[in-house]
N, C-alpha and C positions, 0 to 999 in steps of 0.2 A: 423555118417556116415552110419552105418549099417541100421538104421531105414530109412534113406533117400534112400538107395539102395533097401531096401525091398519094398518101395513105388514106385519105378521106375523100370519098367520091362526092360528098355534099359540101366540101369546103368552098368558100366564096370570099371575095374581097369587097369590103364595104367602102363606098365612095361618097363624097359630098353629093354627087348627083343622085345617088340612090336615096339618101336622106331627104333631099328636097323633092324628089319625085313622089314621095309619100306625103311629106309635110304640107307642101303647097296645095294640092287638091283637097286635102283634109281641111285646111284652113279656109279655103274658098267656100267649101260646102258649109262649114260651121257658121260663117258670117251671115248666111241666109236665115239662120235659126231665129235671132231676135226680131227679124222682120215680121214673123208670124204674130208674135205678141203685140207688136206695134200696130199692125193692121187690125187685129182683133179689137184692140181698144179704140182705134180710130173709127172703125165701122160702127161699133156699138155706141161710140160717142156721138155719131150722127143722129141717133134716136133721141138725143137730148135728155136722157134719164141718168141721173147720178147713181141710183140704186142698181140699174142694169150694169153700169160700168164697174161698180163695186162687186157685183155678183160675178161678173166675168173674171175679175182679178182674183177673188177668193177661190172660185171654182177651178180655174186653171192652175192656181198655186197648189191646191190640194191634189189635183191630178198629177202634177209634176212631182210632188213629194212621193206619191205612191209609185209612179213609174220609175223614178230615179232609184228607189229602193231595189229595183230589179236590174239595175245597170250592170250588175255582175255578169249578166248573160252576154253583154257586149265584150267586157274586158276578159272574162275567162275564156270565151270562145276565141278571141284574138290570140291569146297566149298559146293555147293548146293547138290551134290550127297552124300557127307559125312554127311551132316545134315539130309538128307532123310534116310540114313542108321541108324543114331543115333536115329531117331524118330520111326524107324521100318516101315516107309511108302514106301512099294515096288512100288506102283503106281507112286509116285513122283520120285523114282529112275529112272524108265523107262522114265517118261515124261521129266526129265532133259536131258537125253541122246538124245531123239528124237528132242527136241527143239534145242539143240546144233548142231546136225547134219543138221537140216533144215537151220539154220543160216549159217553154214559152207558152205553148197552147194550154198546158195544165194550169199554170199559174194565172194565165189570162182569164180562163173560164172561172176559176175560183174567185178571182177579184170581182167578176160580174155578179157572182152569187152573194159574196160577203159585203161588197161595197154599199148596197142600199141599207144594210143593217148598221154600218159604221157612220154613214154620212150625217145623220142628225147630230151625233155626238161631236163629229169633227167640226161641223158648222157652228155649234154652240161654243166650242173651244176657240174658234176664230173671232168671236165677239162682234159680228156684224149686226146691223139692224134687221128687223123682220123682213123688210122688202129686199134688202141685200141678200140675206140668207135664202129667201125663196128663189131669187134669180140664180144664185149659186147652186141651189139644190137641183133646179131644172137642168142647168148646164152640166153638172157633175153626173147626174144619174143617166143622162144620155151619153156623155162622153166615155163613161165606163165601158161601153160596148166597143170602144176602140182598143181596149187593153190587149186582147189577143194579138191584134195587128201590131201594136206598139212593141210588145215583147218579142214578137217574131222578127220585127225590124232590128231590134238589138242583136238577135242571133245572126241575122243576115249580114248586118254591118260588121259584126265581129268576125265572121267567117271571111268576108271580102278583105277586110283589113289584114287578117292573119295571112292571107295569100299575097299580100302586097298590092291588091287591086284598089288602091285609094281613089283612082279616077272613077271607077264604078261607084264607089261610095259617095264621092262628090256629086256625081250625076243623080244618084238616088236621093240624096239630101235636097238638092235643088229642085228635083221633081216634086218631092213630098211637100216642101214649103211653098212652091209655086201653086200647086193644086189647092193647098190649104187657103192661100190668099184669095185666089180666084173664086173658089166655091163659097168662102165665107162672105165675100162681098155680094155674091149672087143670092145666097140663102137669106142673108140678113136684110139687105137693102132691096133686092129684086123681088124676093118672095115674102118679105116682111115676116120672117120667122123669129126675130129677136135673138135672145141668147141661145135658144134651141138651134137656130141656124148656124151660129158659130160652132156649136158642138158637132152638128152634122157635118160641117165642113172639115173639122179635124178628123172625124171618123173616116170620111171618104179619102182624105189625103193619106192617112195611115194605111188604109186598105190598098190604095193604088200603089203605094211604095212597097208594101209587102208582096203584092202580086208581081210587080216588075222585078223586085229583088229575087223572088223565087224563079222567075224567068231567067235572070242572070245566072243563078246557080245552076239551073238546068242546062243552059248553054255551055257553061264551063264543064259540067260533068259529061254532057252528051250521052253516049251509050254506057259510060263507065259510072253508073250511079248506084250499083248494088253494093251492099255491105252484108256479109254473112251475119245472121242473127246472133251467133255466139260472140262475135266481135262487137256488135252494136250494144248488146246487153252484158258485156263482160263486166263482172262484178268489180274488179280492181279499177278498171278504167272509169266505170260509172261512179265508183266511190271517190276516185281522185277528182272527177269533174264536180261532184257535189261538195266535197271538202274545200276545193279551190273557191267555188262560188260562195260558200258559207263564209269563208274568211273575207272575201271582197265585200259581201253584204254587210258584215260587221264594220268593216273599214268605211263603207259608204255612209252607214247610219251615224257613225261617230263624226264624220265630216259634216253631214247635214245638221247634226246637233250643235256643232260648233258655230256654224254660220247662223243658225236659228237663235242661238244664245247671243250672238253679236247683235242681231236685230232687237231681241228682247231687252238687252242692256242699253241699247240706244234709246228705245222707247221709254225706259225708266228715267231718263234724264229730262228731255223736253221734246215736244212735238217738232220743234225746229231742228234740233240735233238729229232726231230720227230721220227727218226728211233729208237733211244734209248728208248723213251717213249712207242712206239708201241711194242717194244720187251718186255719191262717190264710189259706192260698190259697183255701180254700172261701169266705171272705169276698169275696175279689177276684172269684171266678167268679160269686158271687151278684150282685155289682155289674155284671158284664158283661152279664147278661140285660137290665138296664135301659138300659145304654149302647148295647147292640146295637139296641134299639128306636129310639133316636134316630138311630143310624147308618143303619138301614134307611130311615128317612124322608129322610135326606140323600142316600142312593143314588137313591131313586126320583125325588124332586123335582129334585135336581141333574142327573141324567141326562136327565130330561124337558126341563129348561131348555137343556141342551147340544143336544139334538135339535131343539128349537125355535129354537136360535140366538138366545136371548132373555136378554141379560145381566142385566136387572133381576131376573128370577125367580131366576137363579142366585145373585146377590149376596144376595138376601133369604133364600134357602135356607141359605146359609152363616151369615148372622146369626142367624136364628131357631133353627136346629138347635144353634148354639153356645150361645145363651142357655138353651135347654132342657137341653142336655147339661151345661153348667156348673152350672145349678141342681140337676139330678138328682145330679151327682157330689158337690156340696157336701152335699146332704141325706143321701146314702148314707154319706159319710165321717163326718158327725156322728152318725148312727144307730149306726155301727160303734164309734165312740169311746164312746158312752154305754152301749150295750147289749152291747158286745163281751164283757166278762167273763161276762155271763149266758149268751151263746151258747157261749163256751168251756167253761163248766161243763156245759152240756147235751150237748156233743159228746164230752167225754172225762171219765173219772173218775180218771185218773192224776194224782196231786198234782204231780209234777215237770213233767209236760207242761203242766198248767194254769198253773204258775208261769212257765215259759218263754214260753208263748203270751201271757200278760199283759205280759211284758217287751217283746215285739216287736209288740204289738197296734197301736201308733200307726202303724207302717209299713203294716200291712195296711189300716188305716182310711184312710190317705191315698191308697191306690191308685185308688179310683174317681174322685176329684177330679183327680189327676195324669194319669190315663189319658183324661180327657174329650177333650182335643184330639186324641189319637191315634185314638180311636174315631170321633169326629165327622168329622174330616178324612179318615179312611180311607173313610167312607161317601161323602163328596164326591168323592174320587178314583175310587172304584169306579164311581159313577154316570157320571162324566165319562170313564171308561175310560182314565185316565192311569196305566196299570199299571206302566210302566217306572220312573216316579218312586217309586211305592209300593215296588217291588222294591229300588231303590237305597237308599231311606231305611231300609228294614228291615235291609238288610245293614250300613249305617252304624251303626244303633242297636245291633245285636247285637255288632258289633265293639267299640263303646264299653262295652257291658255286660261283655264279656270283660276289657277293660283295667281297668275300674272295680273289678270284683271282685278282680282280681289285685293291685291296689294297696291296696284298702280292707280286705280280709278279714284280712291279717296284722296290721293295726292295730286294727280294730274287731270282728273276729270275725263273728258272724252279723248284727250291725248293718251291717257292711260289705256283706254279701250283699244285704240289703234295700235299702241305699243304691244299689247297682249296678242293682237292678231299677227303682228310681225313676228313675235316669238313663236307662235304656232306654226307659221309657214316656214320659218328658218329651222326650227327643231325637226320638222318632218324631213326636210332636205338633208340636214347635217347627219341625222341619225341613220337615214338610209345610206348615205355616203360612207359613214364609218363602218357599217356592217357589210358593205359591198365586197371588200377583199376576202373576207371569210366565206361569204356565200359563193364567190367565184371559185375559191380553192376547193370547196366541197363539190361544186358542180362539175369541175373539169379535172378532178383527181383521177 
């Protein structure tokens, strides 16, 4: 190992401290994300109008679906930037950032143009009442103007994470969410702008985060900001960037489909089961914030090791992020098992929903531990830019979810649906793990 390190100027040693230095700030930043949705609903709730609350819920859900379909900008940018850092190629680090920002601006503007044409169809598909849909339409058509800033933030966050600057990312997330909360309260309650005020607050928050993020990038680059045009528009590099993002886009759409299908299958049972399942899914989403922190560390350190072509660092990244991920997943599962009934009572007052949620609590409590492999190895594969494998595994896992729920639900009811979700999470992690040795052998041959 010492001889290999001596022959590789970019060799580095991965430590527990390095993993936590990335994971902890990322987790702290992500914890502020649900606060925005809670405050939006609470502020609109002060107006005393159920249709307005429903409109905000539907409008923000549709916006999140559209925005999350472009999440490849964050993940792809992180992997390529980390690899450029590992190889010591500063020009490529800048080029990745500029390409990502150009694509973010292009797709952001296209969404503003196409969004109003698709909005009526999307609202009809959601099935809300006339008043709810009108409130959602107002909210969505205004908030679409945040899309260029939202996508630019994906690129900026991805670049910062790729460089290992997770504290900058944490501060940026906290700033964005704090501005959103403050301005939403002011616009809705102070200026009496209703759902439009909530949309304006989100636009302003995204814009502030994008401008501050660009300032962080400029501070990092200082005078070394130039990239020769042949390097920036290099056909092979641009093609790799687009191919990587296309694979991640398909992977993200497949995952969104799976969780949407879970909700739809919940709704086909009873309203009470739908409410209980959605409540329990909040437990899973809470665990995701912690697992995502570990996954981000895996992305940055794994990508850096790939760029440095230094196998010992890559193998140690896999081991350490797995140790921390498994430990975190186990702790979260135990907390949910022990404190789950208390959380359920705090989230709903409906006796029947409380009873059902307790019946299925063990499934929700298991999700963080079962999902650990999927999240941690997702991070490894993102950093290594092995996107085609991620895409194929996601399609496989979703196919098995569909088959599992088809076979299990007639026999086990809602327990069968949760069992299918466990299969989906487990298959993703196991499949990525089984393919890892072969991918490593090819990468470090």
